[in-house]
VMD Tcl script that builds the backbone (N, CA, C; Angstrom):
set m [mol new atoms 315]
animate dup $m
set s [atomselect $m all]
$s set {name element resname resid chain x y z} {
  {N N MET 1 A 61.710 19.119 -10.094}
  {CA C MET 1 A 60.788 19.690 -9.155}
  {C C MET 1 A 59.485 20.122 -9.811}
  {N N ALA 2 A 59.559 20.682 -11.005}
  {CA C ALA 2 A 58.352 21.165 -11.668}
  {C C ALA 2 A 57.389 20.027 -11.950}
  {N N SER 3 A 57.905 18.856 -12.292}
  {CA C SER 3 A 57.014 17.729 -12.585}
  {C C SER 3 A 56.299 17.261 -11.323}
  {N N LEU 4 A 56.954 17.342 -10.164}
  {CA C LEU 4 A 56.294 16.962 -8.914}
  {C C LEU 4 A 55.177 17.935 -8.564}
  {N N GLU 5 A 55.358 19.207 -8.870}
  {CA C GLU 5 A 54.310 20.186 -8.623}
  {C C GLU 5 A 53.095 19.901 -9.492}
  {N N ASN 6 A 53.309 19.499 -10.764}
  {CA C ASN 6 A 52.195 19.185 -11.650}
  {C C ASN 6 A 51.457 17.939 -11.188}
  {N N LEU 7 A 52.174 16.963 -10.634}
  {CA C LEU 7 A 51.523 15.757 -10.138}
  {C C LEU 7 A 50.591 16.063 -8.976}
  {N N ASN 8 A 50.936 17.015 -8.174}
  {CA C ASN 8 A 50.089 17.372 -7.044}
  {C C ASN 8 A 48.790 18.040 -7.474}
  {N N ARG 9 A 48.743 18.596 -8.673}
  {CA C ARG 9 A 47.542 19.280 -9.156}
  {C C ARG 9 A 46.540 18.321 -9.786}
  {N N VAL 10 A 46.958 17.133 -10.190}
  {CA C VAL 10 A 46.065 16.169 -10.821}
  {C C VAL 10 A 45.206 15.529 -9.732}
  {N N PRO 11 A 43.873 15.574 -9.889}
  {CA C PRO 11 A 43.022 14.960 -8.878}
  {C C PRO 11 A 43.231 13.447 -8.846}
  {N N PRO 12 A 43.131 12.839 -7.671}
  {CA C PRO 12 A 43.303 11.394 -7.591}
  {C C PRO 12 A 42.146 10.668 -8.281}
  {N N VAL 13 A 42.399 9.446 -8.707}
  {CA C VAL 13 A 41.376 8.639 -9.361}
  {C C VAL 13 A 40.311 8.279 -8.337}
  {N N LYS 14 A 39.063 8.461 -8.714}
  {CA C LYS 14 A 37.939 8.141 -7.833}
  {C C LYS 14 A 37.488 6.720 -8.148}
  {N N LEU 15 A 37.661 5.810 -7.200}
  {CA C LEU 15 A 37.256 4.425 -7.391}
  {C C LEU 15 A 35.740 4.320 -7.410}
  {N N GLY 16 A 35.238 3.379 -8.194}
  {CA C GLY 16 A 33.799 3.189 -8.296}
  {C C GLY 16 A 33.143 4.062 -9.349}
  {N N ARG 17 A 33.901 4.921 -10.025}
  {CA C ARG 17 A 33.374 5.760 -11.101}
  {C C ARG 17 A 33.949 5.272 -12.418}
  {N N SER 18 A 33.318 5.655 -13.535}
  {CA C SER 18 A 33.786 5.203 -14.836}
  {C C SER 18 A 35.117 5.855 -15.207}
  {N N ILE 19 A 35.807 5.242 -16.153}
  {CA C ILE 19 A 37.074 5.802 -16.627}
  {C C ILE 19 A 36.826 7.171 -17.256}
  {N N GLY 20 A 35.741 7.293 -18.033}
  {CA C GLY 20 A 35.419 8.570 -18.656}
  {C C GLY 20 A 35.165 9.664 -17.644}
  {N N TRP 21 A 34.507 9.341 -16.546}
  {CA C TRP 21 A 34.260 10.328 -15.502}
  {C C TRP 21 A 35.578 10.820 -14.921}
  {N N ASN 22 A 36.502 9.897 -14.678}
  {CA C ASN 22 A 37.811 10.281 -14.148}
  {C C ASN 22 A 38.617 11.079 -15.166}
  {N N LEU 23 A 38.541 10.714 -16.454}
  {CA C LEU 23 A 39.264 11.464 -17.482}
  {C C LEU 23 A 38.734 12.881 -17.594}
  {N N ASP 24 A 37.415 13.030 -17.528}
  {CA C ASP 24 A 36.814 14.364 -17.596}
  {C C ASP 24 A 37.242 15.195 -16.396}
  {N N ARG 25 A 37.309 14.587 -15.248}
  {CA C ARG 25 A 37.721 15.271 -14.023}
  {C C ARG 25 A 39.172 15.739 -14.103}
  {N N GLN 26 A 40.012 15.008 -14.846}
  {CA C GLN 26 A 41.417 15.375 -14.967}
  {C C GLN 26 A 41.681 16.278 -16.161}
  {N N GLY 27 A 40.631 16.698 -16.858}
  {CA C GLY 27 A 40.797 17.685 -17.915}
  {C C GLY 27 A 40.890 17.136 -19.321}
  {N N MET 28 A 40.759 15.827 -19.524}
  {CA C MET 28 A 40.796 15.286 -20.876}
  {C C MET 28 A 39.426 15.487 -21.524}
  {N N ASN 29 A 39.392 15.919 -22.755}
  {CA C ASN 29 A 38.149 16.243 -23.438}
  {C C ASN 29 A 37.688 15.124 -24.352}
  {N N ILE 30 A 36.398 15.128 -24.655}
  {CA C ILE 30 A 35.831 14.214 -25.644}
  {C C ILE 30 A 36.297 14.680 -27.012}
  {N N THR 31 A 36.884 13.771 -27.799}
  {CA C THR 31 A 37.396 14.161 -29.110}
  {C C THR 31 A 36.487 13.727 -30.254}
  {N N GLN 32 A 35.613 12.752 -30.015}
  {CA C GLN 32 A 34.747 12.265 -31.081}
  {C C GLN 32 A 33.468 11.726 -30.469}
  {N N ILE 33 A 32.337 11.938 -31.167}
  {CA C ILE 33 A 31.052 11.368 -30.768}
  {C C ILE 33 A 30.590 10.464 -31.902}
  {N N ILE 34 A 30.388 9.187 -31.602}
  {CA C ILE 34 A 29.962 8.207 -32.600}
  {C C ILE 34 A 28.461 7.996 -32.437}
  {N N THR 35 A 27.690 8.331 -33.493}
  {CA C THR 35 A 26.233 8.248 -33.411}
  {C C THR 35 A 25.664 7.006 -34.070}
  {N N ASP 36 A 26.478 6.269 -34.827}
  {CA C ASP 36 A 25.946 5.109 -35.551}
  {C C ASP 36 A 26.601 3.799 -35.113}
  {N N GLY 37 A 27.093 3.738 -33.900}
  {CA C GLY 37 A 27.734 2.535 -33.391}
  {C C GLY 37 A 26.725 1.569 -32.790}
  {N N ALA 38 A 27.235 0.483 -32.257}
  {CA C ALA 38 A 26.389 -0.505 -31.605}
  {C C ALA 38 A 25.754 0.106 -30.363}
  {N N ASP 39 A 24.504 -0.217 -30.133}
  {CA C ASP 39 A 23.760 0.225 -28.948}
  {C C ASP 39 A 23.493 1.728 -28.938}
  {N N CYS 40 A 23.632 2.420 -30.071}
  {CA C CYS 40 A 23.295 3.840 -30.158}
  {C C CYS 40 A 21.843 3.967 -30.624}
  {N N TYR 41 A 21.178 5.027 -30.225}
  {CA C TYR 41 A 19.867 5.311 -30.783}
  {C C TYR 41 A 19.729 6.808 -31.002}
  {N N PRO 42 A 18.926 7.201 -32.003}
  {CA C PRO 42 A 18.818 8.620 -32.366}
  {C C PRO 42 A 17.988 9.403 -31.347}
  {N N TRP 43 A 17.901 10.707 -31.578}
  {CA C TRP 43 A 17.121 11.577 -30.704}
  {C C TRP 43 A 15.671 11.124 -30.652}
  {N N HIS 44 A 15.096 11.056 -29.480}
  {CA C HIS 44 A 13.662 10.820 -29.326}
  {C C HIS 44 A 13.152 11.664 -28.153}
  {N N GLU 45 A 11.867 11.984 -28.238}
  {CA C GLU 45 A 11.266 12.928 -27.301}
  {C C GLU 45 A 10.997 12.285 -25.939}
  {N N LYS 46 A 11.331 13.024 -24.887}
  {CA C LYS 46 A 11.086 12.597 -23.507}
  {C C LYS 46 A 10.597 13.805 -22.717}
  {N N TYR 47 A 10.086 13.549 -21.534}
  {CA C TYR 47 A 9.735 14.625 -20.613}
  {C C TYR 47 A 10.672 14.524 -19.416}
  {N N ALA 48 A 11.365 15.585 -19.100}
  {CA C ALA 48 A 12.337 15.579 -18.004}
  {C C ALA 48 A 11.642 15.936 -16.700}
  {N N TRP 49 A 11.294 14.930 -15.920}
  {CA C TRP 49 A 10.696 15.161 -14.618}
  {C C TRP 49 A 11.741 15.662 -13.624}
  {N N TRP 50 A 12.954 15.130 -13.712}
  {CA C TRP 50 A 14.059 15.488 -12.826}
  {C C TRP 50 A 15.093 16.256 -13.628}
  {N N PRO 51 A 15.968 17.015 -12.996}
  {CA C PRO 51 A 16.978 17.784 -13.729}
  {C C PRO 51 A 17.902 16.888 -14.569}
  {N N VAL 52 A 18.086 17.277 -15.826}
  {CA C VAL 52 A 19.031 16.601 -16.720}
  {C C VAL 52 A 19.960 17.657 -17.299}
  {N N LYS 53 A 21.200 17.278 -17.546}
  {CA C LYS 53 A 22.181 18.197 -18.111}
  {C C LYS 53 A 22.138 18.077 -19.625}
  {N N THR 54 A 21.914 19.181 -20.310}
  {CA C THR 54 A 21.818 19.166 -21.768}
  {C C THR 54 A 23.206 19.271 -22.401}
  {N N ILE 55 A 23.248 19.143 -23.728}
  {CA C ILE 55 A 24.537 19.154 -24.432}
  {C C ILE 55 A 25.246 20.500 -24.325}
  {N N SER 56 A 24.519 21.558 -23.998}
  {CA C SER 56 A 25.170 22.863 -23.832}
  {C C SER 56 A 25.598 23.111 -22.383}
  {N N GLY 57 A 25.320 22.153 -21.483}
  {CA C GLY 57 A 25.752 22.281 -20.105}
  {C C GLY 57 A 24.706 22.837 -19.153}
  {N N ARG 58 A 23.528 23.195 -19.661}
  {CA C ARG 58 A 22.446 23.711 -18.819}
  {C C ARG 58 A 21.664 22.558 -18.190}
  {N N TYR 59 A 21.098 22.797 -17.032}
  {CA C TYR 59 A 20.198 21.831 -16.410}
  {C C TYR 59 A 18.763 22.278 -16.663}
  {N N VAL 60 A 17.930 21.358 -17.151}
  {CA C VAL 60 A 16.515 21.643 -17.378}
  {C C VAL 60 A 15.695 20.544 -16.733}
  {N N TRP 61 A 14.472 20.866 -16.338}
  {CA C TRP 61 A 13.555 19.875 -15.806}
  {C C TRP 61 A 12.130 20.392 -15.980}
  {N N ARG 62 A 11.203 19.456 -15.867}
  {CA C ARG 62 A 9.789 19.730 -16.041}
  {C C ARG 62 A 9.490 20.389 -17.377}
  {N N GLU 63 A 10.129 19.883 -18.425}
  {CA C GLU 63 A 9.855 20.323 -19.788}
  {C C GLU 63 A 10.251 19.219 -20.765}
  {N N LYS 64 A 9.844 19.398 -22.016}
  {CA C LYS 64 A 10.135 18.411 -23.045}
  {C C LYS 64 A 11.596 18.515 -23.472}
  {N N VAL 65 A 12.287 17.389 -23.517}
  {CA C VAL 65 A 13.673 17.324 -23.987}
  {C C VAL 65 A 13.791 16.161 -24.964}
  {N N TYR 66 A 14.923 16.096 -25.635}
  {CA C TYR 66 A 15.223 14.992 -26.538}
  {C C TYR 66 A 16.422 14.242 -25.991}
  {N N LYS 67 A 16.392 12.920 -26.146}
  {CA C LYS 67 A 17.411 12.057 -25.550}
  {C C LYS 67 A 17.980 11.146 -26.628}
  {N N ARG 68 A 19.286 10.882 -26.562}
  {CA C ARG 68 A 19.912 9.908 -27.447}
  {C C ARG 68 A 21.066 9.240 -26.707}
  {N N LYS 69 A 21.477 8.092 -27.227}
  {CA C LYS 69 A 22.618 7.387 -26.654}
  {C C LYS 69 A 23.694 7.305 -27.727}
  {N N VAL 70 A 24.921 7.679 -27.367}
  {CA C VAL 70 A 26.048 7.702 -28.302}
  {C C VAL 70 A 27.265 7.087 -27.626}
  {N N TRP 71 A 28.299 6.838 -28.412}
  {CA C TRP 71 A 29.611 6.449 -27.884}
  {C C TRP 71 A 30.500 7.674 -27.943}
  {N N VAL 72 A 31.209 7.968 -26.869}
  {CA C VAL 72 A 32.150 9.083 -26.855}
  {C C VAL 72 A 33.574 8.540 -26.762}
  {N N VAL 73 A 34.486 9.202 -27.454}
  {CA C VAL 73 A 35.899 8.819 -27.466}
  {C C VAL 73 A 36.675 9.881 -26.704}
  {N N TRP 74 A 37.456 9.444 -25.748}
  {CA C TRP 74 A 38.298 10.341 -24.946}
  {C C TRP 74 A 39.712 10.296 -25.500}
  {N N GLY 75 A 40.286 11.451 -25.836}
  {CA C GLY 75 A 41.644 11.504 -26.379}
  {C C GLY 75 A 41.680 10.955 -27.795}
  {N N GLN 76 A 42.838 10.605 -28.264}
  {CA C GLN 76 A 43.017 10.071 -29.619}
  {C C GLN 76 A 42.841 8.554 -29.610}
  {N N GLY 77 A 41.595 8.103 -29.504}
  {CA C GLY 77 A 41.307 6.679 -29.471}
  {C C GLY 77 A 41.710 6.024 -28.165}
  {N N PHE 78 A 41.872 6.822 -27.130}
  {CA C PHE 78 A 42.357 6.326 -25.851}
  {C C PHE 78 A 41.317 5.457 -25.153}
  {N N HIS 79 A 40.082 5.931 -25.088}
  {CA C HIS 79 A 39.045 5.209 -24.369}
  {C C HIS 79 A 37.682 5.577 -24.936}
  {N N MET 80 A 36.778 4.585 -25.033}
  {CA C MET 80 A 35.408 4.814 -25.491}
  {C C MET 80 A 34.443 4.315 -24.431}
  {N N GLU 81 A 33.344 5.017 -24.279}
  {CA C GLU 81 A 32.270 4.509 -23.425}
  {C C GLU 81 A 30.946 5.130 -23.853}
  {N N PRO 82 A 29.821 4.446 -23.568}
  {CA C PRO 82 A 28.521 4.991 -23.960}
  {C C PRO 82 A 28.129 6.175 -23.092}
  {N N GLU 83 A 27.347 7.070 -23.677}
  {CA C GLU 83 A 26.881 8.245 -22.949}
  {C C GLU 83 A 25.479 8.593 -23.421}
  {N N VAL 84 A 24.625 8.960 -22.503}
  {CA C VAL 84 A 23.287 9.434 -22.833}
  {C C VAL 84 A 23.335 10.948 -22.869}
  {N N GLN 85 A 22.812 11.531 -23.951}
  {CA C GLN 85 A 22.807 12.983 -24.098}
  {C C GLN 85 A 21.376 13.493 -24.147}
  {N N TYR 86 A 21.167 14.665 -23.581}
  {CA C TYR 86 A 19.869 15.330 -23.599}
  {C C TYR 86 A 20.032 16.681 -24.285}
  {N N ALA 87 A 18.978 17.132 -24.958}
  {CA C ALA 87 A 19.000 18.435 -25.622}
  {C C ALA 87 A 17.590 18.982 -25.712}
  {N N THR 88 A 17.479 20.292 -25.677}
  {CA C THR 88 A 16.207 20.938 -25.973}
  {C C THR 88 A 16.083 21.031 -27.488}
  {N N LEU 89 A 14.909 21.365 -27.966}
  {CA C LEU 89 A 14.719 21.478 -29.404}
  {C C LEU 89 A 15.633 22.557 -29.985}
  {N N PHE 90 A 15.771 23.671 -29.292}
  {CA C PHE 90 A 16.640 24.750 -29.763}
  {C C PHE 90 A 18.093 24.279 -29.880}
  {N N GLU 91 A 18.571 23.504 -28.892}
  {CA C GLU 91 A 19.945 22.998 -28.940}
  {C C GLU 91 A 20.142 22.017 -30.085}
  {N N MET 92 A 19.125 21.192 -30.350}
  {CA C MET 92 A 19.245 20.263 -31.478}
  {C C MET 92 A 19.347 21.014 -32.799}
  {N N LEU 93 A 18.547 22.069 -32.951}
  {CA C LEU 93 A 18.566 22.842 -34.189}
  {C C LEU 93 A 19.855 23.627 -34.372}
  {N N SER 94 A 20.476 24.038 -33.270}
  {CA C SER 94 A 21.717 24.811 -33.362}
  {C C SER 94 A 22.942 23.956 -33.021}
  {N N TYR 95 A 22.860 22.651 -33.177}
  {CA C TYR 95 A 23.949 21.736 -32.831}
  {C C TYR 95 A 25.236 22.082 -33.580}
  {N N ASP 96 A 25.140 22.390 -34.873}
  {CA C ASP 96 A 26.322 22.740 -35.665}
  {C C ASP 96 A 27.001 24.002 -35.138}
  {N N LYS 97 A 26.221 24.972 -34.695}
  {CA C LYS 97 A 26.800 26.215 -34.174}
  {C C LYS 97 A 27.462 25.995 -32.812}
  {N N ILE 98 A 26.890 25.088 -32.003}
  {CA C ILE 98 A 27.453 24.842 -30.673}
  {C C ILE 98 A 28.755 24.059 -30.764}
  {N N PHE 99 A 28.755 22.978 -31.575}
  {CA C PHE 99 A 29.897 22.065 -31.603}
  {C C PHE 99 A 30.722 22.127 -32.874}
  {N N GLY 100 A 30.238 22.782 -33.912}
  {CA C GLY 100 A 31.001 22.905 -35.144}
  {C C GLY 100 A 31.011 21.642 -35.987}
  {N N THR 101 A 30.158 20.683 -35.681}
  {CA C THR 101 A 30.054 19.445 -36.461}
  {C C THR 101 A 28.600 19.133 -36.679}
  {N N SER 102 A 28.320 18.188 -37.560}
  {CA C SER 102 A 26.935 17.775 -37.784}
  {C C SER 102 A 26.571 16.693 -36.784}
  {N N ASN 103 A 25.283 16.547 -36.508}
  {CA C ASN 103 A 24.850 15.579 -35.516}
  {C C ASN 103 A 24.598 14.205 -36.097}
  {N N GLY 104 A 24.777 14.002 -37.368}
  {CA C GLY 104 A 24.665 12.685 -37.973}
  {C C GLY 104 A 23.229 12.244 -38.230}
  {N N ASN 105 A 22.251 13.114 -37.999}
  {CA C ASN 105 A 20.844 12.744 -38.241}
  {C C ASN 105 A 20.268 13.522 -39.385}
}
mol reanalyze $m
mol bondsrecalc $m
mol representation Tube
mol addrep $m
């Protein structure tokens, strides 16, 4: 009975969305960020005309932000997909304090 109760708490898979989006919705976390893989590019300066979600989870717009493309790994090598990340200058400088790892740049 307990296992059936847990199944009812898992959100259903949303068709038309990426596997990573569904994994995040079900509570699986990103375990690794690959910054030097194929199709990745380092931080570069952009202007956020529309709201973008930064690496700390805040939404910013109408200001200067930095953008990069990385590969994220969900679980222990379970699934990989590309992700675009945005950060303010302050977040880039304090990246080690936020995530406890180096940003590879």
